[in-house]
C-alpha positions in Angstrom: 0.0 0.0 0.0 1.6 3.2 -1.2 -1.3 5.7 -1.6 -4.2 5.6 0.8 -7.4 7.5 0.5 -9.1 8.3 3.9 -12.6 9.7 3.6 -13.8 11.9 6.4 -10.2 12.3 7.5 -10.8 15.8 9.0 -13.2 14.3 11.5 -12.6 12.8 14.9 -11.7 9.2 14.1 -10.4 10.0 10.6 -8.0 12.6 11.7 -6.7 10.4 14.4 -6.1 7.7 11.8 -4.3 10.1 9.6 -2.1 11.4 12.4 -1.3 7.8 13.3 -0.4 6.7 9.8 1.9 9.7 9.2 3.2 9.8 12.8 6.7 8.9 14.0 5.9 5.2 14.2 4.8 5.0 10.6 2.8 1.8 11.0 2.3 1.6 7.2 5.8 2.5 6.3 6.2 5.3 3.7 2.5 5.4 2.7 1.1 8.6 1.4 -2.3 9.7 2.7 -5.0 11.8 0.9 -7.9 13.0 2.9 -11.2 13.6 1.2 -13.5 15.6 3.5 -16.4 18.1 2.9 -15.6 19.9 6.1 -19.1 19.9 7.6 -19.7 21.2 11.1 -18.0 18.1 12.6 -14.8 18.2 10.5 -12.0 20.7 10.8 -8.6 21.2 9.3 -7.4 22.0 12.8 -7.6 18.3 13.5 -4.9 17.8 10.9 -2.5 20.5 12.0 0.1 18.0 13.1 0.4 16.6 9.6 -0.6 19.3 7.2 3.0 20.0 6.2 4.0 16.3 6.0 5.4 15.5 2.6 3.1 12.4 2.4 -0.1 14.3 3.2 -2.7 15.8 0.8 -6.1 17.3 1.5 -9.0 17.5 -0.9 -12.2 19.3 0.0 -15.2 17.5 -1.5 -18.2 15.3 -0.8 -18.2 11.6 -1.3 -21.3 11.9 -3.5 -19.3 14.0 -6.0 -18.7 11.3 -8.5 -16.0 13.1 -10.7 -13.9 14.0 -7.7 -14.2 10.5 -6.2 -13.4 8.9 -9.5 -10.3 11.1 -10.0 -9.0 10.3 -6.5 -9.8 6.6 -6.7 -7.6 6.3 -9.8 -4.7 7.6 -7.8 -4.9 5.3 -4.8 -4.5 1.6 -4.0 -6.4 1.5 -0.7 -9.4 3.2 0.9 -10.5 3.6 4.5 -14.0 5.0 4.3 -14.9 6.9 7.4 -17.0 9.8 6.0 -20.5 9.7 7.4 -23.3 11.6 9.1 -23.2 10.0 12.5 -25.2 11.8 15.2 -28.4 9.9 16.1 -30.3 12.9 17.4 -29.8 14.8 14.1 -31.0 11.7 12.2 -34.2 11.7 14.2 -34.8 15.3 13.3 -33.9 15.0 9.6 -32.9 11.7 8.0 -32.3 13.0 4.5 -28.6 14.0 4.9 -27.9 10.5 6.5 -29.3 8.7 3.5 -27.6 11.0 1.0 -24.1 10.8 2.6 -24.1 7.3 4.1 -25.9 5.4 1.4 -25.4 7.3 -1.8 -21.9 8.4 -0.9 -20.8 4.9 -0.1 -22.2 3.6 -3.4 -20.3 6.4 -5.3 -17.1 5.3 -3.7 -17.8 1.6 -4.4 -18.5 2.3 -8.1 -15.2 4.2 -8.4 -13.3 1.5 -6.6 -14.7 -1.1 -9.0 -13.7 1.0 -12.0 -10.1 1.4 -10.9 -9.6 -1.9 -9.1 -8.8 -0.1 -5.8 -8.2 -2.6 -2.9 -8.5 -3.1 -0.1 -11.6 -1.0 0.7 -12.2 -0.8 4.5 -15.7 0.3 5.2 -16.1 1.7 8.7 -19.4 1.1 10.4 -21.0 1.0 13.9 -22.3 -1.4 16.5 -25.6 0.4 16.3 -26.5 -1.6 13.2 -27.2 -4.6 15.4 -29.8 -2.6 17.4 -30.3 -3.1 21.1 -28.6 -6.2 22.6 -30.5 -7.2 25.8 -27.9 -9.8 26.8 -24.6 -11.3 25.5 -22.8 -9.6 22.7 -23.5 -9.2 19.0 -21.4 -11.3 16.6 -20.6 -10.5 13.0 -23.2 -13.1 11.9 -26.1 -11.6 13.9 -29.0 -9.9 12.0 -29.1 -6.2 11.6 -31.8 -4.4 13.6 -31.2 -0.7 13.3 -33.4 1.7 15.3 -32.6 5.1 13.9 -32.1 6.7 10.5 -28.4 6.9 11.3 -28.0 3.2 12.1 -30.3 2.2 9.2 -28.3 4.2 6.8 -25.1 2.6 8.0 -26.6 -0.9 7.8 -27.6 -0.1 4.2 -24.1 1.0 3.4 -22.7 -2.1 5.0 -24.9 -4.3 2.8 -24.0 -2.4 -0.3 -20.3 -2.8 0.4 -20.6 -6.5 1.1 -22.8 -7.0 -1.9 -20.1 -5.4 -4.0 -17.7 -8.0 -2.8 -20.0 -10.9 -3.4 -21.1 -9.7 -6.9 -18.0 -8.1 -8.2 -15.2 -9.5 -6.0 -14.1 -6.1 -4.7 -11.9 -6.5 -1.7 -14.3 -5.0 0.9 -13.6 -5.3 4.6 -16.3 -4.0 7.0 -15.6 -2.9 10.6 -18.2 -2.3 13.3 -17.0 -0.4 16.3 -18.4 0.5 19.7 -18.7 4.1 21.1 -15.5 6.0 20.5 -14.1 8.6 22.8 -10.9 10.7 23.0 -9.5 14.2 22.0 -10.7 16.1 18.9 -14.3 14.7 19.1 -16.9 17.3 18.2 -18.8 18.3 21.3 -22.2 16.9 20.3 -21.5 13.3 21.4 -22.1 12.4 25.0 -18.6 12.6 26.5 -17.3 15.9 24.9 -20.8 17.5 25.2 -20.9 16.8 29.0 -17.3 17.7 29.6 -17.5 21.1 27.8 -20.7 22.0 29.4 -19.5 21.0 32.9 -16.3 22.9 32.4 -18.3 26.0 31.5 -20.5 25.7 34.6 -23.5 24.5 32.6 -25.9 21.6 33.3 -25.9 18.4 31.3 -28.9 16.5 29.9 -29.2 12.8 30.8 -31.8 10.8 28.9 -34.5 8.8 30.6 -33.3 6.8 33.7 -29.7 6.8 32.6 -29.6 3.0 32.4 -28.7 2.8 28.7 -25.5 0.8 28.3 -22.6 1.5 25.9 -19.2 -0.1 25.4 -16.5 2.6 25.3 -13.6 2.4 22.8 -10.6 4.8 22.9 -9.9 6.2 19.4 -6.3 5.0 19.7 -7.5 1.4 20.0 -10.1 1.9 17.2 -7.4 3.1 14.8 -5.1 0.1 15.8 -8.0 -2.1 14.9 -8.6 -0.4 11.6 -5.0 -0.7 10.6 -5.0 -4.4 11.5 -8.0 -4.9 9.2 -6.5 -2.8 6.5 -3.2 -4.7 6.5 -4.2 -8.2 7.5 -8.0 -8.5 7.3 -9.7 -10.9 4.8 -11.8 -9.8 1.8 -15.5 -9.9 2.4 -15.2 -10.2 6.1 -16.8 -8.2 9.0 -14.8 -7.4 12.1 -16.3 -6.0 15.3 -14.0 -3.7 17.2 -14.8 -3.3 20.9 -13.3 -1.4 23.8 -14.1 -3.7 26.7 -15.7 -1.1 29.0 -19.5 -1.3 29.3 -21.1 1.4 31.4 -24.6 2.7 31.9 -24.9 6.4 30.9 -25.5 7.1 34.6 -22.2 5.4 35.5 -20.5 7.4 32.8 -22.1 10.6 34.0 -20.8 9.9 37.5 -17.3 9.5 36.2 -17.5 12.8 34.2 -18.9 14.7 37.1 -16.0 13.6 39.2 -13.5 14.4 36.5 -14.9 17.9 36.2 -15.3 18.6 39.9 -19.1 18.8 39.6 -22.1 17.2 41.5 -25.4 15.6 40.5 -27.1 19.0 40.9 -25.6 19.8 37.5 -27.6 17.0 35.8 -30.9 17.7 34.1 -33.0 14.5 33.7 -34.7 14.8 30.4 -37.3 12.8 28.5 -35.8 9.7 26.8 -34.8 9.9 23.1 -37.2 8.3 20.5 -36.2 4.7 19.7 -33.4 4.8 22.3 -31.6 1.4 22.2 -31.1 0.1 25.7 -27.7 -1.6 25.2 -25.0 -2.0 22.7 -22.4 -4.8 23.0 -20.2 -6.4 20.3 -18.3 -9.7 20.5 -14.8 -8.8 19.2 -13.3 -12.3 19.6 -12.9 -12.6 15.8 -10.6 -9.7 15.4 -8.7 -10.8 18.5 -8.3 -14.4 17.2 -7.5 -13.5 13.6 -5.6 -10.2 13.8 -4.3 -10.1 17.4 -6.3 -7.0 18.3 -6.8 -6.2 22.0 -7.8 -2.8 23.4 -4.9 -1.3 25.3 -6.2 2.0 26.7 -7.4 2.0 30.3 -10.8 3.7 30.3 -10.4 5.9 33.3 -6.9 7.0 32.2 -8.2 7.7 28.7 -11.1 9.6 30.1 -8.9 11.8 32.3 -6.7 12.6 29.4 -9.7 13.5 27.2 -11.1 15.8 29.9 -7.7 17.5 30.2 -7.6 18.0 26.4 -11.0 19.7 26.4 -10.1 21.8 29.5 -7.0 23.2 27.8 -8.9 24.1 24.6 -12.4 25.0 25.7 -11.9 26.8 29.0 -10.6 30.4 28.8 
């Protein structure tokens, strides 16, 4: 792999992957990276400051539904990590159109171009939310998809399109499904950065329902290690769950965030539950551990403290 296209590379996870690939450890050797990103509200060139002057880095502003731009870039690259997506569930409940447009049509545009130019591998990054609520145990890669929101339904659709492209045309597609990511550079609309930034500014935070919804938390460092393992050693046509190994109720997480920010429960507003709110997400990541040697390394409380400190330095005057 010499030239890698990373879609959504100015966002939270994408920019972390770019910084990792071009960082001092160079896990992919002398690979060049091109970022394709439309710079929506959740993407920023500031996330790429560390590599913007790297000789192996290039940035192209554009949307993944722009077929001419996608085609031109695909012809120049021999691997793709597809991270570009609309991803906030609350926004998808309010207006699903952008999620279908970007996540479904955008993915198909990329797949079409990859087929034309023989680009491989094509790592399609998805989410544990496609499995829907998991009342007990953990979802395996063979479990049926039961999405509950327009966001997860659009991601499930794009997963199926990618896998169908492998089965029909033989494109080297590899699908990953990760649990909830956290870490620095995440746009403050997701739970952890939203709560942290509000608490640090002396504001209250909204906790849905009874706070008993359970999520597995995955540090962005570990997620990117998993993505690189799939990119370099994964098998064509396979799905790999990537988990973090720390399941917490939202109430437990809120307690940890309050303590980290020096705040009490009087700063929590209990609000009506979100429509279609899945009770629990949990993925079985034994396949990626067995086949590719993946294990999450980041201790959750340490990673959380580092994340809080990152936001404190950047969001508090």
